[in-house]
C-alpha distance (Angstrom), angle and dihedral (degrees) to the residues before:
residue distance angle dihedral
M1 . . .
K2 3.81 . .
K3 3.81 90.3 .
S4 3.80 93.4 43.1
K5 3.79 117.4 121.3
M6 3.78 92.4 -168.8
F7 3.79 96.8 110.6
T8 3.80 96.4 36.3
F9 3.81 94.3 46.7
M10 3.80 94.5 45.4
K11 3.78 129.1 27.4
P12 3.81 109.0 -124.6
A13 3.78 116.3 -121.6
I14 3.78 120.0 -116.5
P15 3.82 109.0 -117.1
K16 3.81 93.3 -134.6
E17 3.82 91.4 54.7
V18 3.81 91.6 48.3
A19 3.80 92.1 49.2
E20 3.81 93.0 47.9
Y21 3.81 91.6 47.4
G22 3.80 92.1 48.7
Y23 3.80 92.4 46.6
K24 3.81 92.8 50.9
K25 3.80 91.6 49.5
M26 3.81 91.6 45.7
M27 3.79 90.2 53.9
K28 3.82 88.0 53.0
G29 3.82 89.7 54.6
K30 3.81 99.5 -103.5
V31 3.79 114.4 149.4
V32 3.82 99.8 -169.5
V33 3.82 125.0 29.5
Y34 3.79 134.7 169.0
H35 3.78 120.2 -146.6
G36 3.78 106.5 -140.6
F37 3.77 138.5 1.7
F38 3.81 96.5 -92.2
T39 3.79 92.7 53.3
R40 3.80 91.3 52.0
M41 3.82 92.7 47.1
A42 3.82 92.3 46.6
N43 3.78 90.4 53.3
I44 3.80 93.6 48.3
G45 3.80 92.5 41.7
S46 3.78 92.9 52.3
R47 3.80 88.2 61.2
I48 3.80 96.8 43.6
V49 3.81 107.5 40.0
P50 3.79 122.2 67.5
L51 3.79 117.0 -96.5
S52 3.82 92.1 -113.9
I53 3.82 91.9 59.1
G54 3.80 92.1 45.2
A55 3.81 89.9 50.8
K56 3.82 91.4 51.0
F57 3.80 91.0 49.7
A58 3.80 91.1 49.6
G59 3.80 88.9 48.6
V60 3.81 91.6 54.5
I61 3.81 91.8 49.6
N62 3.82 91.6 47.3
G63 3.81 92.3 49.2
R64 3.79 99.4 -111.2
């Protein structure tokens, strides 16, 4: 984890903010929500890009 760029590349979400966001969306009837732009793009990207590219990207973030 010393070589990991996970927390310098992306700002970690604060659990309280995530819970409040999810609760508000749940009360509006939403079933699935993504907290933040990067989370939404990562989810969409994981379905669009080939597995080999996704694995390389994950490797860069994890410092490998």
